[in-house]
C-alpha positions in Angstrom: -0.5 -12.2 8.9 1.6 -9.2 7.7 0.0 -6.9 5.2 1.5 -5.0 2.4 2.8 -1.5 3.3 3.1 1.7 1.2 6.5 3.3 1.2 4.7 6.5 2.0 2.9 5.0 5.0 -0.4 5.5 3.2 -3.0 2.9 4.3 -3.5 0.1 1.7 -6.6 -2.0 1.5 -6.4 -5.2 3.5 -5.8 -8.2 1.3 -7.9 -11.3 1.6 -11.1 -10.0 3.3 -13.0 -9.3 0.1 -12.4 -8.8 -3.6 -10.7 -5.4 -4.2 -11.4 -3.2 -7.2 -8.7 -1.5 -9.1 -9.5 1.5 -11.3 -7.4 1.5 -14.5 -6.2 4.8 -15.9 -4.3 4.5 -19.1 -2.6 7.7 -20.2 -1.8 6.2 -23.6 -3.1 6.8 -27.2 -3.3 3.1 -28.0 -4.4 1.0 -25.1 -7.1 -1.5 -26.3 -9.8 -0.5 -23.8 -9.4 3.2 -23.2 -6.5 4.5 -25.4 -6.8 8.2 -26.0 -9.8 8.7 -23.7 -7.7 10.6 -21.1 -6.0 13.3 -23.1 -5.3 15.7 -20.2 -4.4 15.7 -16.5 -7.8 17.0 -15.6 -9.4 14.2 -17.6 -7.4 11.7 -15.5 -8.4 13.3 -12.2 -12.1 13.4 -13.3 -12.1 9.7 -14.3 -10.4 8.8 -11.1 -13.0 10.6 -9.1 -15.7 8.7 -10.9 -14.0 5.4 -10.2 -13.5 6.2 -6.5 -17.2 7.2 -6.2 -18.1 3.9 -7.9 -16.1 1.9 -5.3 -12.6 1.6 -6.6 -10.2 0.7 -3.7 -7.1 1.8 -5.6 -6.0 3.3 -8.9 -3.5 2.0 -11.5 -1.8 4.4 -13.8 -0.1 3.2 -17.0 1.9 5.0 -19.6 2.6 2.2 -22.1 0.0 0.1 -23.9 0.3 -3.7 -23.4 -2.1 -4.6 -26.2 -0.8 -7.1 -28.7 1.4 -5.4 -31.3 1.6 -2.1 -29.4 5.0 -0.4 -29.9 7.3 0.0 -27.0 7.9 3.5 -25.7 11.0 4.9 -24.1 11.3 5.5 -20.4 11.3 9.2 -21.0 8.0 9.1 -22.9 6.4 6.9 -20.3 7.5 9.3 -17.5 6.2 12.3 -19.4 2.9 10.6 -19.7 2.5 9.5 -16.1 4.2 11.9 -13.8 1.9 15.0 -14.3 -1.3 13.0 -13.7 0.3 11.1 -10.8 1.1 14.3 -9.0 -2.4 15.6 -9.7 -3.9 12.4 -8.4 -1.8 12.7 -5.2 -3.1 16.3 -4.7 -6.7 15.4 -5.5 -6.9 12.1 -3.6 -4.2 12.0 -1.0 -5.4 8.9 0.8 -6.2 6.7 -2.3 -3.5 4.1 -3.1 -2.0 4.4 -6.6 0.0 1.8 -8.4 2.2 2.4 -11.4 1.9 -0.1 -14.3 5.3 -0.5 -15.7 8.1 -3.0 -16.4 10.8 -0.3 -16.5 12.8 0.0 -13.2 13.6 3.7 -13.8 10.0 4.5 -14.4 8.9 2.7 -11.2 11.7 4.4 -9.2 10.6 7.9 -10.2 6.9 7.1 -9.8 7.4 5.8 -6.3 9.4 9.0 -5.5 6.5 11.1 -6.9 4.0 9.4 -4.7 2.9 6.1 -6.2 2.4 3.3 -3.6 2.6 0.1 -5.5 4.6 -1.3 -8.5 2.5 -3.3 -11.0 5.1 -5.2 -13.1 3.5 -6.8 -16.1 6.7 -8.7 -16.8 7.0 -10.3 -13.4 10.5 -9.0 -12.6 11.9 -10.8 -15.6 12.3 -7.9 -18.0 15.8 -8.0 -19.6 16.5 -11.7 -18.8 17.1 -14.1 -21.7 15.8 -17.6 -21.9 18.7 -19.2 -20.0 18.5 -16.7 -17.1 14.7 -17.2 -16.8 15.3 -21.0 -16.8 17.9 -20.5 -14.1 15.4 -18.8 -11.8 12.9 -21.5 -12.6 15.5 -24.1 -11.5 15.9 -22.2 -8.3 12.1 -22.2 -7.8 12.1 -26.0 -8.4 14.8 -26.5 -5.9 17.0 -28.2 -8.4 19.7 -25.5 -8.3 21.6 -24.1 -5.3 20.4 -20.6 -4.5 23.7 -19.5 -3.0 25.1 -16.1 -3.9 27.9 -17.7 -6.0 25.5 -19.5 -8.4 22.5 -17.1 -8.3 21.4 -15.6 -11.6 21.3 -11.7 -11.9 18.8 -9.8 -9.8 16.9 -7.5 -12.2 16.8 -3.7 -11.8 13.1 -3.8 -11.1 13.6 -6.1 -8.2 16.3 -3.9 -6.8 14.1 -0.8 -7.1 11.1 -2.5 -5.3 13.4 -3.6 -2.6 15.2 -0.3 -2.2 12.0 1.7 -2.2 10.2 -0.8 0.1 7.3 -0.8 -2.3 4.7 -3.5 -2.7 4.9 -5.4 -5.9 2.2 -6.9 -8.1 4.1 -9.6 -9.9 2.2 -10.6 -13.1 2.7 -13.8 -15.0 4.1 -13.2 -18.5 6.7 -14.8 -20.8 8.0 -14.2 -24.3 6.5 -17.4 -25.7 3.6 -19.9 -25.2 5.9 -22.9 -25.1 4.2 -24.6 -22.2 4.8 -28.3 -21.4 2.0 -28.4 -18.8 0.1 -25.1 -18.8 -1.0 -24.6 -15.2 2.1 -26.1 -13.7 4.3 -23.9 -15.9 2.4 -20.8 -15.0 2.8 -21.6 -11.3 6.5 -22.3 -11.8 7.0 -19.0 -13.6 5.3 -17.2 -10.7 7.4 -19.1 -8.2 10.5 -18.1 -10.2 9.5 -14.5 -10.0 8.9 -14.9 -6.2 12.3 -16.5 -5.8 13.9 -13.5 -7.5 11.9 -11.1 -5.3 13.0 -12.9 -2.2 16.7 -12.9 -3.4 16.4 -9.1 -3.8 15.2 -8.7 -0.3 11.5 -8.1 -1.0 9.4 -9.6 1.9 6.6 -12.0 1.0 4.0 -9.8 2.5 4.8 -7.1 -0.1 4.1 -9.5 -3.0 0.9 -10.0 -4.9 0.8 -12.7 -7.6 -1.2 -12.0 -10.8 -1.9 -15.0 -13.2 -1.7 -12.6 -16.2 -5.0 -13.2 -17.9 -4.5 -12.3 -21.6 -0.7 -12.4 -21.5 1.3 -15.1 -23.3 -1.8 -17.2 -23.4 -4.3 -18.3 -26.0 -8.1 -18.2 -25.5 -8.4 -21.8 -24.1 -5.5 -21.1 -21.8 -7.1 -17.9 -20.6 -10.3 -19.7 -19.8 -8.4 -22.5 -18.0 
C-alpha cells in the first residue's frame, strides 16, 4: 500500500500501524485550548521540543483560531504568525514532520514552500464553494452526476495547491450548517465529496487522510455519535 509522501522527501510516520500523535501549536491569541500561550518564536520551539520528547510523531502549526465565534483573519496576518515559527521549527527539528493548519490556499502554498510537509485543511477543500457547488460535488460522490470535465464543478484553489505542491492533505469534515438528513451517512458523503474533488485535482489517494471533524458543524450528541 502506498504511503503519504512529504514534498520535501522528509520521512513521514507510517499510517495504519499504530495511533499517531500530533502536537498542536497554535500561534494565535484566541484559540480555545492554548490561545496566547506561545507569544514568541522561542516559546513555539520550546513547546515543540517538549511535545517531541513526550512522543509526538508530528507537529501541527496553526495561525487562525477555529473556536466558535472566533474572527477570521487575513492571509497576511496568518502568514505573519506562522512563517517565523515554521522556519525556526525546521531549523530546530529538521526531521520532524510539520503540518500547516489552514483553509487558505495562499497560506498553504507559502507554508509548504517554507518547509511544511502536510496541509491540514479544516474546511475539507470546500472553502469558497456555495451550497449549490457543494451539492454538485456530493452528487458526483454519489455517482448520480457525470464527472466529465464538461460538467465538473470548480476545483478549489486549495486542491490545486495540494496537487501542484505534491503535498499530503488532511481533509477534515466541516460544513456551514448542521442540516443533516441522516447524520453519519451525510458526514461520510461530505468526506467522499471532498475526496472526489481531491481526485479531480490530481491528488492521489495515498496522499489523503480523512478527519471526521469532531467538534465542527456538529452538536454534542452528534460529536459523541
